[in-house]
Structures are given as structure tokens and as C-alpha cells.
C-alpha positions as CSV (number, residue, x, y, z in Angstrom):
1,M,0.0,0.0,0.0
2,R,1.5,3.3,-1.0
3,S,1.5,6.0,1.6
4,L,-1.1,8.7,1.2
5,L,0.6,10.5,4.1
6,V,3.8,10.9,2.1
7,L,1.8,12.5,-0.7
8,A,-0.2,14.7,1.7
9,L,3.1,16.0,3.2
10,L,4.5,16.7,-0.3
11,G,1.2,18.3,-1.3
12,T,-0.3,18.0,-4.7
13,P,1.1,21.2,-6.3
14,A,4.5,19.5,-6.8
15,L,2.7,16.7,-8.6
16,A,0.3,18.9,-10.6
17,D,2.4,18.8,-13.7
18,D,1.8,15.0,-13.9
19,L,-2.0,15.3,-13.7
20,D,-4.6,16.0,-16.4
21,P,-7.4,17.9,-14.6
22,E,-9.8,17.8,-17.5
23,A,-9.4,14.0,-17.9
24,L,-9.9,13.6,-14.1
25,K,-13.1,15.7,-14.2
26,R,-14.4,13.6,-17.1
27,L,-13.6,10.4,-15.1
28,V,-15.5,11.8,-12.1
29,H,-18.6,12.8,-14.1
30,Q,-18.6,9.8,-16.4
31,D,-17.1,6.8,-14.6
32,C,-18.0,7.8,-11.0
33,G,-21.3,9.3,-12.3
34,S,-22.3,5.9,-13.7
35,C,-22.9,4.7,-10.1
36,H,-23.2,7.9,-8.2
37,G,-25.5,9.6,-10.7
38,L,-24.4,11.9,-13.5
39,T,-25.0,14.9,-11.2
40,L,-23.2,13.1,-8.4
41,K,-26.4,13.3,-6.2
42,G,-26.5,9.6,-5.7
43,G,-27.7,6.5,-7.5
44,L,-26.4,3.0,-6.9
45,G,-23.6,4.7,-5.0
46,P,-24.1,7.5,-2.4
47,D,-24.3,11.3,-3.0
48,L,-20.9,12.8,-3.7
49,R,-21.7,16.4,-3.1
50,V,-19.7,18.5,-0.6
51,E,-22.3,18.5,2.1
52,T,-22.5,14.7,2.2
53,L,-18.7,14.2,2.1
54,A,-18.0,16.7,4.9
55,H,-17.0,13.9,7.3
56,Y,-14.0,13.0,5.1
57,D,-10.7,14.7,4.9
58,R,-8.8,14.6,1.6
59,E,-6.6,11.6,2.5
60,G,-9.5,9.6,3.8
61,L,-11.6,10.1,0.7
62,A,-8.6,9.3,-1.5
63,S,-8.2,6.1,0.4
64,V,-11.8,5.1,-0.3
65,I,-11.3,5.9,-4.0
66,L,-8.1,3.8,-4.2
67,Y,-9.1,0.8,-2.1
68,G,-12.9,0.7,-2.5
69,V,-15.4,-0.3,0.2
70,P,-15.5,-4.0,0.9
71,G,-19.0,-5.4,0.9
72,T,-20.4,-2.6,-1.3
73,P,-20.3,-2.0,-5.0
74,M,-17.5,0.6,-4.6
75,P,-14.5,-0.9,-6.4
76,P,-10.9,-0.2,-5.7
77,W,-9.5,2.2,-8.3
78,E,-5.9,1.7,-7.3
79,P,-5.1,-0.5,-10.3
80,L,-6.3,2.3,-12.6
81,M,-5.0,5.5,-11.0
82,S,-2.2,6.9,-9.0
83,D,-2.3,8.2,-5.4
84,A,-1.9,11.7,-6.8
85,E,-4.9,11.3,-9.0
86,A,-7.0,10.0,-6.2
87,L,-5.9,12.9,-4.0
88,W,-6.8,15.4,-6.8
89,I,-10.3,13.8,-7.2
90,A,-10.9,13.9,-3.4
91,E,-9.9,17.6,-3.3
92,Y,-12.2,18.2,-6.4
93,L,-15.2,16.6,-4.6
94,L,-14.5,18.1,-1.2
95,T,-14.2,21.7,-2.5
96,G,-17.5,21.6,-4.4
97,E,-15.8,22.3,-7.8
98,S,-17.6,19.2,-9.2
99,E,-21.0,20.8,-8.8
């Protein structure tokens, strides 16, 4: 398991050059939206709007994204994305930019 703490300490700005924000936004709205609803208000998966995610911090939400939630339909995305991408998505969802 890669350490999200290390990435959190480094911060995402140093890693920003490696990320494609537009591709990550599309992934959130299309791939995540296929279960969480295209408006991210919920569907098969729960609501992903800021007010419903308030109990998460960025690293905790990134961990859910990377490792999934056992016993639920939430799959682990770790085979398909990096820690930095998961942290970017978590920040995107937690700041309300996805709305």
C-alpha cells in the first residue's frame, strides 16, 4: 500500500504537472457518475456532493477511492489510478468544484 501520508506531506502542487485535470473531471462525471449519478447526487452509490462528504478529509476520501469499500459496489480504483490522481479527485469533490 502506497502511503497517502507521504503524498499529503509533499502536497499536490508539486505533482500537478503530472496530472490532467480535464481528464480527471471527465472520469468523475462519467465513470463515477455511472454509479453515483451523473449529477453526483446519488444512484447505486451515495451522493458525492460536498455536504455529504463533509465527514471526510482529503486523504480519507482518496483512500476510499483507491481501495474501495468491501461489501459494497464501490470498487478499488488503485489498479487504474495513482495516489496523486485519487488525492486530486478527493480535493475536487471536497471543494465543491464538481457541482
